[in-house]
Backbone as JSON, one array per atom type, in Angstrom:
{
  "sequence": "XXXXXXXXXXXXXXXXXXXXXXXXXXXXXXXXXXXXXXXXXXXXXXXXXXXXXXXXXXXXXXXXXXXXXXXXXXXXXXXXXXXXXXXXXXXXXXXXX",
  "N": [[15.72, 97.09, -13.71], [16.02, 96.62, -11.06], [13.48, 95.91, -10.26], [13.19, 93.41, -11.41], [15.07, 91.99, -9.98], [13.92, 92.04, -7.44], [11.57, 90.57, -7.92], [12.7, 88.11, -8.6], [13.89, 87.46, -6.16], [11.63, 87.23, -4.53], [10.42, 85.03, -5.76], [12.36, 83.12, -5.25], [12.2, 82.96, -2.45], [9.61, 81.96, -2.17], [9.91, 79.48, -3.44], [11.72, 78.25, -1.72], [10.12, 78.09, 0.58], [8.18, 76.33, -0.36], [9.79, 74.08, -0.76], [10.53, 73.53, 1.88], [8.01, 72.96, 2.95], [7.41, 70.69, 1.47], [9.38, 68.94, 2.43], [8.6, 68.74, 5.11], [6.14, 67.48, 4.76], [7.03, 65.05, 3.64], [8.47, 64.02, 5.8], [6.38, 63.74, 7.66], [4.87, 61.85, 6.3], [6.59, 59.61, 6.36], [6.6, 59.16, 9.12], [3.89, 58.55, 9.55], [3.66, 56.24, 8.0], [5.34, 54.5, 9.43], [3.91, 54.41, 11.81], [1.56, 53.22, 10.9], [2.53, 50.68, 10.18], [3.31, 49.75, 12.7], [0.82, 49.66, 13.98], [-0.46, 47.75, 12.39], [1.08, 45.51, 13.0], [0.51, 45.29, 15.72], [-2.22, 44.81, 15.53], [-2.22, 42.3, 14.24], [-1.0, 40.77, 16.23], [-2.9, 40.99, 18.25], [-5.06, 39.73, 17.01], [-4.06, 37.13, 16.85], [-3.8, 36.53, 19.58], [-6.47, 36.68, 20.25], [-7.49, 34.5, 18.81], [-6.15, 32.4, 20.09], [-7.2, 32.65, 22.68], [-9.88, 32.15, 22.11], [-9.71, 29.48, 21.34], [-8.95, 28.37, 23.8], [-11.24, 28.91, 25.27], [-13.08, 27.34, 23.87], [-12.01, 24.79, 24.37], [-12.32, 24.71, 27.13], [-15.07, 24.74, 27.31], [-15.67, 22.27, 26.15], [-14.39, 20.53, 27.94], [-15.81, 21.12, 30.28], [-18.29, 20.27, 29.47], [-17.93, 17.55, 29.18], [-17.16, 16.81, 31.7], [-15.49, 15.22, 34.35], [-12.1, 13.79, 34.37], [-12.32, 11.03, 33.92], [-14.65, 10.78, 32.4], [-13.81, 12.2, 30.18], [-11.78, 10.55, 29.17], [-13.31, 8.32, 28.53], [-14.9, 9.45, 26.55], [-12.94, 9.96, 24.6], [-12.2, 7.33, 23.97], [-14.6, 6.41, 22.88], [-14.82, 8.09, 20.65], [-12.54, 7.25, 19.2], [-13.32, 4.61, 18.67], [-15.52, 5.08, 17.03], [-14.26, 6.29, 14.87], [-12.69, 4.18, 13.95], [-14.75, 2.45, 13.1], [-15.82, 4.0, 11.02], [-13.61, 4.06, 9.31], [-13.5, 1.34, 8.64], [-15.91, 1.08, 7.25], [-15.43, 2.76, 5.06], [-13.34, 1.38, 3.93], [-14.62, -1.0, 3.16], [-16.41, 0.01, 1.26], [-14.57, 0.94, -0.63], [-13.45, -1.46, -1.46], [-15.56, -2.67, -2.78], [-15.74, -1.24, -5.08]],
  "CA": [[16.49, 95.94, -13.33], [15.78, 96.4, -9.63], [12.21, 95.2, -10.14], [13.46, 92.02, -11.76], [15.8, 91.42, -8.84], [12.93, 91.86, -6.37], [10.7, 89.47, -8.34], [13.47, 86.87, -8.47], [14.05, 87.2, -4.73], [10.34, 86.74, -4.05], [10.25, 83.67, -6.29], [13.3, 82.28, -4.52], [11.63, 82.78, -1.11], [8.45, 81.07, -2.3], [10.41, 78.14, -3.77], [12.28, 77.7, -0.47], [8.98, 77.74, 1.44], [7.6, 75.11, -0.93], [10.7, 72.98, -0.49], [10.4, 73.23, 3.3], [6.71, 72.32, 3.14], [7.54, 69.35, 0.89], [10.18, 68.13, 3.35], [7.75, 68.48, 6.27], [5.17, 66.47, 4.36], [7.74, 63.79, 3.48], [8.75, 63.54, 7.16], [5.11, 63.3, 8.24], [4.5, 60.63, 5.59], [7.41, 58.54, 6.93], [6.09, 58.91, 10.48], [2.6, 57.88, 9.43], [3.91, 54.88, 7.51], [5.86, 53.73, 10.55], [2.79, 54.22, 12.74], [0.68, 52.24, 10.28], [3.16, 49.36, 10.31], [3.23, 49.36, 14.11], [-0.57, 49.31, 14.26], [-0.75, 46.49, 11.72], [1.72, 44.46, 13.79], [-0.28, 45.15, 16.94], [-3.48, 44.19, 15.13], [-1.95, 40.89, 14.0], [-0.75, 40.14, 17.53], [-4.19, 40.92, 18.95], [-5.86, 38.69, 16.35], [-3.5, 35.85, 17.26], [-4.19, 36.35, 20.97], [-7.91, 36.41, 20.24], [-7.67, 33.13, 18.34], [-5.7, 31.51, 21.15], [-8.18, 32.71, 23.77], [-11.09, 31.47, 21.65], [-9.42, 28.05, 21.44], [-9.0, 28.01, 25.22], [-12.66, 28.91, 25.66], [-13.71, 26.15, 23.29], [-11.54, 23.62, 25.12], [-12.95, 24.74, 28.45], [-16.47, 24.34, 27.13], [-15.68, 20.83, 25.91], [-14.03, 19.87, 29.2], [-16.94, 21.28, 31.19], [-19.41, 19.45, 28.98], [-17.63, 16.14, 29.44], [-17.06, 16.59, 33.14], [-14.18, 14.92, 34.91], [-11.12, 13.1, 33.53], [-12.82, 9.7, 33.55], [-15.58, 10.97, 31.3], [-13.02, 12.63, 29.02], [-11.12, 9.36, 28.62], [-14.36, 7.51, 27.91], [-15.25, 10.15, 25.32], [-11.87, 9.71, 23.63], [-12.32, 5.93, 23.53], [-15.78, 6.34, 22.02], [-14.48, 8.74, 19.38], [-11.62, 6.36, 18.49], [-14.1, 3.48, 18.17], [-16.32, 5.56, 15.9], [-13.34, 6.51, 13.75], [-12.36, 2.85, 13.41], [-15.93, 1.98, 12.37], [-15.89, 4.76, 9.77], [-12.53, 3.56, 8.45], [-13.92, 0.03, 8.13], [-16.95, 1.31, 6.25], [-14.77, 3.31, 3.87], [-12.57, 0.27, 3.34], [-15.58, -1.9, 2.51], [-16.89, 0.72, 0.07], [-13.48, 0.95, -1.61], [-13.28, -2.83, -1.96], [-16.68, -2.97, -3.69], [-15.56, -0.5, -6.34]],
  "C": [[16.26, 95.6, -11.86], [14.48, 95.64, -9.42], [12.4, 93.71, -10.43], [14.17, 91.31, -10.62], [14.85, 91.15, -7.68], [12.02, 90.68, -6.69], [11.42, 88.13, -8.18], [13.67, 86.49, -7.0], [12.76, 86.66, -4.14], [10.09, 85.31, -4.52], [11.14, 82.7, -5.52], [12.76, 81.97, -3.12], [10.46, 81.8, -1.17], [8.89, 79.64, -2.6], [10.98, 77.48, -2.52], [11.16, 77.27, 0.48], [8.33, 76.45, 0.94], [8.48, 73.9, -0.66], [10.64, 72.55, 0.98], [9.09, 72.5, 3.58], [6.75, 70.89, 2.61], [8.31, 68.43, 1.83], [9.37, 67.78, 4.6], [6.73, 67.39, 5.95], [5.82, 65.09, 4.19], [8.05, 63.19, 4.84], [7.47, 63.0, 7.82], [4.66, 61.98, 7.6], [5.28, 59.44, 6.15], [6.92, 58.16, 8.32], [4.78, 58.14, 10.43], [2.74, 56.45, 8.92], [4.42, 53.98, 8.62], [4.76, 53.43, 11.56], [1.82, 53.18, 12.2], [1.24, 50.83, 10.42], [3.08, 48.87, 11.74], [1.81, 48.93, 14.47], [-0.97, 48.0, 13.59], [-0.14, 45.31, 12.48], [0.94, 44.21, 15.08], [-1.61, 44.45, 16.64], [-3.3, 42.69, 14.92], [-1.73, 40.15, 15.32], [-2.06, 39.98, 18.31], [-5.11, 39.86, 18.33], [-5.38, 37.3, 16.78], [-3.9, 35.54, 18.71], [-5.67, 36.02, 21.07], [-8.19, 34.97, 19.83], [-7.28, 32.14, 19.43], [-6.7, 31.48, 22.31], [-9.49, 32.01, 23.37], [-10.9, 29.96, 21.71], [-9.49, 27.57, 22.89], [-10.45, 27.94, 25.71], [-13.35, 27.66, 25.13], [-13.29, 24.88, 24.03], [-12.18, 23.56, 26.49], [-14.41, 24.3, 28.36], [-16.57, 22.83, 26.94], [-15.39, 20.08, 27.2], [-15.19, 19.96, 30.18], [-18.13, 20.43, 30.77], [-19.18, 17.98, 29.28], [-17.5, 15.84, 30.92], [-15.65, 16.29, 33.56], [-13.31, 14.13, 33.94], [-11.62, 11.74, 33.06], [-13.77, 9.82, 32.35], [-14.85, 11.41, 30.02], [-12.36, 11.43, 28.36], [-12.15, 8.46, 27.94], [-14.81, 8.14, 26.59], [-14.22, 9.93, 24.24], [-11.96, 8.29, 23.09], [-13.5, 5.78, 22.57], [-15.49, 6.95, 20.65], [-13.54, 7.86, 18.56], [-12.36, 5.17, 17.91], [-14.92, 3.89, 16.97], [-15.45, 5.78, 14.67], [-12.95, 5.18, 13.12], [-13.52, 2.3, 12.59], [-16.05, 2.7, 11.02], [-14.83, 4.28, 8.8], [-12.88, 2.21, 7.85], [-14.97, 0.19, 7.04], [-16.35, 1.84, 4.94], [-13.99, 2.22, 3.16], [-13.48, -0.68, 2.58], [-16.09, -1.26, 1.22], [-15.81, 0.75, -1.01], [-13.26, -0.41, -2.22], [-14.38, -3.18, -2.98], [-16.52, -2.28, -5.04], [-14.6, -1.27, -7.17]]
}
């Protein structure tokens, strides 16, 4: 009977160790999930910042290509005139159908 008691005690010790290991793993899993979410949020913020900076670069390139404000305004007028011409062409094509 003493042997059975010793075996049961050993099993109980092993089960407790397994339960402790399981709890440690569950805690680590929670920590890693939180870290993953934080990194995903940081990644999204960095992507947004990258997009905004890329837009600024593109705008700077356009402004530098056009030169000063006078040239920019002339460019806008030209683009508006071209858009009006395109709209007129589309209108004419729609009328013919």
